[in-house]
LOLUMZA-867372 format. One line per field, with one value per residue (C-alpha): x, y, z; residue number from 1; residue in three letters. Coordinates in Angstrom, 1 decimal, decimal comma, always signed. Each point is the difference from the previous one (the first is absolute). Example, Ala and Ser with C-alpha at 12.3 -4.5 7.8 and 13.67 -1.06 7.14 Angstrom:
LOLUMZA-867372
u <- [+12,3  +1,4]
v <- [-4,5  +3,4]
w <- [+7,8  -0,7]
num <- [1  2]
residu <- [Ala  Ser]
END
This chain:
LOLUMZA-867372
u <- [-10,4  +2,7  +3,3  +1,6  +3,6  +0,1  -0,5  +1,9  -0,8  +0,6  -1,1  +3,2  -1,6  -1,3  +3,2  +1,2  -0,2  +1,3  -1,7  +0,2  +0,6  +3,6  +1,2  +2,7  -1,3  +2,9  +2,1  +3,6  +1,4  -1,6  +2,5  -0,7  -0,7  -2,3  +2,4  +0,9  +2,0  -2,0  +2,0  -1,5  +0,8  -0,7  +0,2  +2,8  -0,4  -0,4  -1,8  +1,9  +3,6  +0,0  -1,0  -1,6  -0,4  -2,6  -0,7  -3,4  -1,6  -2,1  -1,9  -1,2  +0,3  +2,3  +2,3  +2,9  +1,0  +2,1  +3,7  +2,3  +2,2  +1,5  +0,3  -0,7  -2,0  -3,6  +0,1  -3,6  -0,2  +1,8  +0,5  +1,7  +2,4  -1,5  +2,6  -1,2  +3,6  -0,1  -2,5  -0,2  -1,5  -0,6  +1,2  -2,8  +2,1  +0,9  +3,7  +1,9  +3,7  -0,6  -1,2  -3,6  -1,3  -1,3  +1,7  -0,3  +1,7  +0,9  +0,2  +1,2  -2,7  +0,9  -2,9  +0,9  +0,1  -1,9  +3,0  +0,6  +3,5  +0,5  +1,6  -0,1  -2,1  -0,6  -1,9  -3,6  +0,0  -2,5  -1,3  -2,0  -0,2  -3,1  -0,1  +2,2  -0,2  +2,5  -0,5  -0,6  +3,5  +1,6  +2,0  -1,6  -1,7  -2,7  -0,7  -2,7  +1,1  -3,0  +1,6  +1,0  -2,1  +2,7  +0,6  +3,3  +1,6  +3,1  +2,0  +0,5  +3,6  +1,5  -0,9  -2,9  +1,9  -1,6  +1,5  -0,9  -3,1  +0,4  -3,4  -1,8  -3,2  -1,5  -3,8  -1,5  -3,4  -2,7  -3,6  -3,1  +0,9  +2,3  +1,0  +1,0  +0,3  +1,9  +2,7  +0,8  +0,2  +1,0  -1,3  +0,4  +1,8  +0,1  +0,8  -2,9  -0,1  +1,7  +2,9  -0,4  -1,7  +0,2  -3,1  +0,3  -2,8  +0,4  -2,3  +0,8  -0,8  -3,1  +1,7  +1,3  +3,1  +1,3  +3,6  +1,7  +2,4  +3,3  +1,5  +3,2  +0,7  -1,7  -1,9  -3,4  -1,7  -3,5  -2,5  -2,5  -2,3  +2,2  -2,7  -3,7  -1,9  -2,3  -2,7  +1,4  +0,7  +0,2  +3,6  +1,1  +2,2  +0,7  -1,1  -0,3  -0,1  -2,6  +1,8  -1,1  +2,2  -2,8  -1,7  +1,4  -1,6  +1,1  -0,8  -0,6  +1,1  -1,8  -3,2  -0,4  -0,7  +1,3  +0,3  +0,0  +1,9  +0,5  +3,6  +1,3  +3,1  +1,4  -0,3  +0,1  -3,3  -2,7  -3,8  -2,2  -2,8  -1,5  +0,6  -1,6  +0,1  +2,0  -2,2  -3,5  -2,7  -0,9  +3,5  +0,4  +3,4  +3,4  +1,9  +2,7  +1,0  +3,4  +0,5  -1,6  +0,6  -1,5  -0,7  +2,3  -3,2  -0,9  -3,5  +0,3  +1,6  +0,8  +0,6  +0,9  -1,8  +1,8  -2,5  -2,8  +2,8  -1,2  +0,8  -2,5  -0,8  -1,1  -0,9  +1,4  -2,7  +1,2  -1,3  +1,3  +2,6  -2,2  -0,5  -3,1  +0,0  +0,2  +0,5  +2,4  +2,0  +1,4  +3,8  -0,2  +2,5  +0,6  +1,1  +0,5  +2,7  +0,8  -1,0  +1,2  -1,5  +1,8  +0,1  -1,9  -2,5  -1,0  +1,1  +0,1  +2,4  -1,1  +2,5  -1,6  +2,5  -1,4  -0,9  +3,4  -1,2  -0,5  -3,2  -0,5  -3,2  -1,2  -1,4  -3,1  +1,0  -3,7  -1,2  +3,2  -1,2  +2,5  -0,1  +2,4  +2,0  +0,9  +3,7  +1,4  +3,6  +1,4  +2,6  +0,5  -1,6  -0,2  -0,2  +0,7  +0,4  +1,5  +0,5  +3,0  +0,3  +2,1  +1,4  +3,7  +0,9]
v <- [-10,1  -0,2  -1,4  -2,7  -0,1  -3,5  +1,2  +2,4  +3,7  +2,0  +3,5  +2,2  +1,4  -3,3  -1,9  +0,4  -3,3  -3,5  -3,0  +0,0  -3,7  -1,0  +3,1  -0,8  -1,4  +1,4  +3,0  -0,3  +1,0  -2,7  -2,6  -3,7  -0,1  +3,0  +2,2  +3,4  +3,0  +3,3  +3,2  +3,2  +3,5  +2,9  +3,7  +0,3  +1,9  -0,7  -3,3  -1,2  -0,1  -1,6  -3,3  -2,7  -3,7  -2,5  -3,7  -0,8  -3,4  -0,5  -2,9  +1,7  +3,7  +0,6  +3,0  +0,2  +3,3  +2,2  +0,4  +2,7  -1,5  +3,2  +3,5  +2,5  +3,2  -0,1  -3,3  +0,5  -2,4  -3,2  -2,4  -3,3  -1,0  -3,0  -2,3  +1,1  +0,4  +3,8  +2,5  +3,6  +2,9  +3,7  +2,5  +2,5  +3,1  +3,1  +0,5  -3,3  +0,7  +3,7  -0,5  +1,2  -3,5  -3,0  -3,4  -3,6  -2,7  -3,6  -2,6  -3,6  -2,3  -3,0  -2,4  -2,0  +2,8  +2,8  +2,3  +2,8  +1,2  +3,3  -0,3  +3,6  +3,1  +2,3  +3,3  -0,5  +2,6  +2,2  +1,0  -2,1  -3,2  -2,0  -3,0  -2,4  -3,2  -2,5  -1,2  -3,7  -0,5  +1,4  +2,5  +3,3  +1,8  +2,6  +2,8  +2,5  +3,3  +1,7  +3,2  +1,4  -2,3  -1,9  -3,6  -1,8  -3,3  -1,4  -2,9  -3,1  -1,1  -3,4  -1,4  +2,5  +3,2  +3,1  +2,4  +3,7  +1,0  -0,3  +1,4  +2,8  +1,5  +3,1  +0,2  +3,4  +1,7  +0,3  -0,7  +1,4  -0,1  +2,9  -1,5  -3,4  +0,2  +3,2  -2,1  -3,7  -2,6  -3,4  -2,6  -3,4  -1,8  -3,6  -2,0  -1,7  -3,8  -0,4  +2,4  +2,2  +3,0  +2,0  +1,6  +2,9  +1,6  +3,7  +1,4  +3,6  -0,3  -2,3  -2,2  -3,5  +0,4  -2,8  -0,6  -2,4  -1,9  -1,7  -1,8  -0,9  +3,7  +1,1  +2,5  +1,6  +1,9  +1,5  -2,3  +1,1  +1,2  +1,0  +0,0  -0,4  +2,6  -0,6  +2,2  +3,3  -0,3  -3,8  -0,3  -3,3  -1,7  -3,7  -2,6  -3,8  -2,3  -2,8  -3,5  +0,0  +3,1  +1,6  +2,0  +2,8  +1,2  +3,6  +1,2  +3,8  +1,4  +3,3  -1,1  -3,2  -2,0  -2,9  +0,3  -3,1  +0,0  -2,5  -0,3  -0,5  -2,1  +0,4  +3,8  +1,0  +1,8  +0,4  +0,2  +1,1  -2,4  +1,1  +2,1  -1,0  +1,5  -1,8  +1,4  -1,0  +2,3  +1,0  +1,1  +3,8  +0,4  +0,7  -2,8  -0,7  -3,2  -1,7  -3,5  -2,3  -3,8  -2,6  -3,5  -2,6  -1,8  +3,2  -0,1  +2,8  +3,5  +1,6  +3,7  +1,8  +3,1  +2,2  +1,9  -2,5  -2,5  -2,9  -2,4  +0,4  -3,4  -0,3  -3,0  +0,0  -0,6  -2,9  +1,3  +3,5  +0,4  +2,7  +0,2  -0,9  +1,1  -2,8  +2,0  +1,6  -1,5  +2,3  -0,4  +0,0  +2,9  +3,5  +1,1  -3,2  +1,3  -3,3  -3,7  -3,2  -3,3  -3,1  -3,8  +0,1  +2,5  -2,0  +2,8  +3,8  +2,1  +3,6  +2,5  +2,7  +2,9  +2,2  -2,7  -1,7  -3,5  -2,7  -2,0  -3,4  -0,9  -3,2  +0,2  -2,0  -1,5  -0,2  +3,5  +1,9  +1,3  +0,5  -1,1  +1,0  -2,8  +1,7  +0,1  +3,6  +1,0  +3,4  +1,9  +3,8  +1,7  -3,1  +1,1  -3,1  -3,8  -2,5  -3,8  -2,2  -3,8  -1,2  -3,0  +0,3  +1,2]
w <- [-6,6  +2,7  -1,0  +2,2  +1,1  -1,4  -3,6  -2,3  +0,4  -3,1  +0,9  +0,6  +3,2  +1,3  -0,8  +3,6  +1,8  -0,3  +1,5  +3,8  -0,2  +0,2  +1,9  +2,6  +3,2  +2,1  +0,0  -1,2  +3,4  +2,0  +1,3  +0,0  +3,7  -0,1  +2,0  -1,5  +1,0  +0,0  -0,5  +1,3  -1,3  +2,4  +0,6  +2,5  +3,3  +3,7  -0,7  -3,1  -1,0  -3,5  -1,6  +2,2  -0,6  +1,2  -0,6  -1,5  +0,1  -3,1  +1,5  +3,1  -0,8  +3,0  -0,3  +2,4  +1,8  -2,3  +0,6  -1,3  -2,8  -1,6  +1,3  -2,8  -0,3  -1,3  -1,9  -1,0  -3,0  -0,6  -3,0  -0,5  -2,8  -2,0  +1,5  +3,5  +1,2  -0,1  +1,5  -1,2  +1,8  -0,6  +2,6  +0,0  +0,7  -1,9  +0,8  -0,5  -0,1  -0,3  -3,6  +0,4  -0,6  +1,7  +0,1  -1,2  +2,0  -0,8  +2,8  -0,2  +1,5  +2,2  -0,5  +3,1  +2,5  -1,7  +0,5  -2,5  -0,9  -1,8  -3,4  -1,2  -0,4  -3,0  -0,4  -1,2  -2,7  +1,8  +3,4  +2,5  -2,0  +1,2  -2,3  -1,9  -2,0  -1,4  -3,6  -0,8  -1,3  +3,2  -2,1  +1,1  +2,9  -0,9  +2,5  +0,5  +1,6  +1,6  +1,2  -3,4  -2,2  -1,9  -0,8  -0,5  -0,9  +1,7  -1,4  +2,2  -0,1  +0,9  +3,4  +0,2  +0,4  -1,4  -2,5  -0,2  -1,9  -3,8  -0,8  +1,9  -1,4  +1,5  -0,2  -0,9  +0,7  +2,7  +0,6  +1,7  +3,8  +0,7  +3,4  -1,2  -3,8  -0,6  -1,6  -0,8  +2,7  -1,4  +2,5  -1,6  -2,9  -1,2  -3,1  -1,7  +0,2  -3,3  +1,1  -3,1  +1,5  +3,2  +1,5  +2,4  +2,1  +0,6  +2,7  -0,9  -3,7  +0,3  -2,6  -0,5  -2,1  -2,3  -1,1  -2,3  +2,2  -0,9  +3,0  -1,9  -0,5  +3,2  -2,1  +0,0  -2,9  -0,3  -1,6  -2,7  +1,5  +3,0  +2,6  +0,8  +2,0  +3,0  +1,4  +1,4  +3,7  +0,0  +1,0  -1,4  +2,5  -0,7  -2,5  -0,3  -3,0  -0,3  -0,3  -3,7  -0,6  -1,9  +2,8  +2,2  +3,2  +1,0  +3,5  +0,3  +3,3  +0,0  -1,8  +2,1  -3,2  -2,0  -3,8  -2,2  -3,2  -2,8  -0,9  -3,5  +0,7  -3,5  -0,3  +3,7  -0,1  +2,7  -0,7  +2,9  +0,8  +3,3  +3,1  +3,4  +3,5  +2,7  +2,8  +1,2  -1,3  +3,6  +0,9  +0,5  +1,7  -1,3  -1,7  -2,6  -1,8  +0,1  -1,3  -2,6  -0,5  -2,2  +1,4  -1,7  -1,2  -1,9  +1,5  +2,6  +0,4  +3,3  +0,8  +3,3  +1,4  +2,4  +2,2  -0,5  +1,0  -2,0  -2,8  -2,9  -1,6  -3,7  -2,2  -3,5  -2,6  -2,1  -3,3  +0,1  +2,9  +1,5  +3,8  +2,1  +3,6  +2,6  +3,2  +2,5  +2,8  +2,8  +0,4  +3,8  +0,0  -1,3  -3,4  -2,1  -2,3  -1,6  +0,1  -1,7  -1,0  +1,2  -0,8  -3,3  +1,4  +3,1  +2,4  -0,1  +2,2  +0,6  +1,2  +2,1  -0,1  +2,7  +2,5  -0,5  -0,6  -2,6  +0,0  -1,6  -1,8  -1,6  -3,5  -1,0  -3,4  -1,1  +0,9  +0,5  +3,4  +2,8  +3,6  +2,7  +1,4  +3,3  -1,0  +0,5  +0,4  +0,9  -2,1  -0,3  -3,1  -2,3  -3,7  -2,1  +0,4  -2,4  +0,3  -0,6  +0,3  +3,0  -1,9  -0,8  -3,5]
num <- [1  2  3  4  5  6  7  8  9  10  11  12  13  14  15  16  17  18  19  20  21  22  23  24  25  26  27  28  29  30  31  32  33  34  35  36  37  38  39  40  41  42  43  44  45  46  47  48  49  50  51  52  53  54  55  56  57  58  59  60  61  62  63  64  65  66  67  68  69  70  71  72  73  74  75  76  77  78  79  80  81  82  83  84  85  86  87  88  89  90  91  92  93  94  95  96  97  98  99  100  101  102  103  104  105  106  107  108  109  110  111  112  113  114  115  116  117  118  119  120  121  122  123  124  125  126  127  128  129  130  131  132  133  134  135  136  137  138  139  140  141  142  143  144  145  146  147  148  149  150  151  152  153  154  155  156  157  158  159  160  161  162  163  164  165  166  167  168  169  170  171  172  173  174  175  176  177  178  179  180  181  182  183  184  185  186  187  188  189  190  191  192  193  194  195  196  197  198  199  200  201  202  203  204  205  206  207  208  209  210  211  212  213  214  215  216  217  218  219  220  221  222  223  224  225  226  227  228  229  230  231  232  233  234  235  236  237  238  239  240  241  242  243  244  245  246  247  248  249  250  251  252  253  254  255  256  257  258  259  260  261  262  263  264  265  266  267  268  269  270  271  272  273  274  275  276  277  278  279  280  281  282  283  284  285  286  287  288  289  290  291  292  293  294  295  296  297  298  299  300  301  302  303  304  305  306  307  308  309  310  311  312  313  314  315  316  317  318  319  320  321  322  323  324  325  326  327  328  329  330  331  332  333  334  335  336  337  338  339  340  341  342  343  344  345  346  347  348  349  350  351  352  353  354  355  356  357  358  359  360  361  362  363  364  365  366  367  368  369  370  371  372  373  374  375  376  377  378  379  380  381  382  383  384  385  386  387  388  389  390  391  392  393]
residu <- [Met  Ala  Met  Ser  Leu  Met  His  Pro  Val  Arg  Ser  Pro  Val  Leu  Leu  Val  Leu  Cys  Ser  Leu  Ala  Gly  Leu  Pro  Ala  Thr  Ser  Ser  Trp  Ala  Ser  Ser  Asn  Gly  Gln  Ser  Leu  Val  Tyr  Ile  Gly  Thr  Tyr  Thr  Gly  Thr  Lys  Ser  His  Gly  Ile  Tyr  Val  Ser  His  Phe  Asp  Ala  Glu  Thr  Gly  Arg  Leu  Ser  Pro  Pro  Glu  Leu  Thr  Ala  Glu  Thr  Thr  Asn  Pro  Thr  Phe  Leu  Ala  Leu  His  Pro  Asn  Arg  Arg  Val  Leu  Tyr  Thr  Val  Gly  Glu  Val  Gly  Asp  Phe  Gly  Gly  Lys  Gly  Ala  Gly  Ser  Val  Ser  Ala  Phe  Arg  Leu  Asp  Ala  Ala  Ser  Gly  Lys  Leu  Thr  Leu  Leu  Asn  Gln  Gln  Pro  Ser  Gly  Gly  Thr  Ser  Pro  Cys  His  Leu  Ala  Val  Asp  Ala  Thr  Gly  Lys  Cys  Val  Leu  Val  Ala  Asn  Tyr  Gly  Asn  Gly  Ser  Ile  Ser  Ala  Leu  Pro  Ile  Gln  Pro  Glu  Gly  Phe  Leu  Gly  Pro  Pro  Thr  Ala  Val  Ile  Gln  His  Gln  Gly  Ser  Ser  Val  Asn  Pro  Gln  Arg  Gln  Ala  Gly  Pro  His  Ala  His  Phe  Ile  Thr  Pro  Asp  Pro  Ala  Asn  Arg  Phe  Ala  Leu  Ala  Cys  Asp  Leu  Gly  Leu  Asp  Gln  Val  Leu  Leu  Tyr  Arg  Phe  Asp  Pro  Asp  Arg  Thr  Ser  Leu  Ala  Pro  Asn  Asp  Pro  Pro  Ser  Val  Pro  Leu  Lys  Gly  Gly  Ser  Gly  Pro  Arg  His  Leu  Ala  Phe  His  Pro  Ser  Gly  Arg  Leu  Val  Tyr  Val  Ile  Asn  Glu  Met  Gly  Cys  Thr  Leu  Thr  Val  Phe  Ala  Phe  Asp  Glu  Lys  Arg  Gly  Arg  Leu  Thr  Glu  Leu  Gln  Thr  Val  Ser  Thr  Leu  Pro  Glu  Thr  Phe  Thr  Gly  Glu  Ser  Thr  Cys  Ala  Glu  Val  Gln  Val  His  Pro  Ser  Gly  Lys  Phe  Val  Tyr  Ala  Ser  Asn  Arg  Gly  His  Asp  Ser  Ile  Ala  Ile  Phe  Ala  Val  Glu  Pro  Asp  Thr  Gly  Lys  Leu  Ala  Arg  Val  Gly  His  Glu  Pro  Thr  Arg  Gly  Lys  Thr  Pro  Arg  His  Phe  Ala  Leu  Ala  Ser  Gly  Gly  Lys  Trp  Leu  Leu  Ala  Glu  Asn  Gln  Asp  Ser  Asn  Asp  Ile  Val  Val  Phe  His  Val  Asp  Pro  Arg  Thr  Gly  Lys  Leu  Ser  Ala  Thr  Gly  Gln  Thr  Val  Glu  Val  Gly  Ser  Pro  Val  Cys  Val  Ile  Phe  Ala  Ala  Thr  Ala  Ser  Phe]
END
């Protein structure tokens, strides 16, 4: 007999969801007038020179043409402090300050103008950092260094300034693909919703690694068990939590799959429930995955395909948290590296890295399906977008 989300679930594997009723109707970044700032991280080159800012209208889905707000090299992933007054970015390089490392930068955010002012920079604790996250207390920045496969934790000082890394952990090992998995490649790190554990995806190891996390000490320590394996050659890249905090969806770049895990929030353990393809059964070309997002309602999961150039849409089965295929929506561009959901899941912004544009889609709240709005803006090599309310702090 199927178990409803509206009733207690006692099985340790099925204890993964809370009731969908009562989930927030709007995202925390949305301002009272529906206007939000959108910050865009890029790979810098002839068409991009750093971080760009646009205005987004959550009522109409209109996105203004991006403007350069901070010149910096390869700010490929961005994160906001919980107070939304400071923005952090990686510098995806391998030689910051001649130290054989990438960088992490802190910028003061002017909510009225959207302008960013550099506070300071620190080495990232490894080479080519590609992802970072700020913990819920605003005391720590966690960083994944793709180049050498390490993770690090940097303390956040008064006014949002960064201290040097206080914890650096070097991953060890390899996996089955000698071209891409001869060594570790940390690709993502985030605290869990309770801020007690940190989860890191390592593409080179085919593992999600779990750490005990103490934001007060800016420390990381291996959990027990310290990791969970994925199928060889999967290449775990990013993950997203369900709003319940009891489900984790891992997108596998090389395998073009999504793996569903139940998450034990008390012990920090993952239990695999399902793995599904992100591609249509009829597709025979080359493709890799990039981003995964869960709709704020908890009813849908989205994943990007680079090569097929689409967003895969899945419905979350309410009794188990497993995924059922809904369909695919072309991103109207080339190589959707990242995308983000806006205004409580009403809109989706897809960043097409190789066609240098961002396309706005409307999300059907009943089916989860996407429809292009006709809104497209140009920006060089977009990699990440995040939202910030325009109201004054």
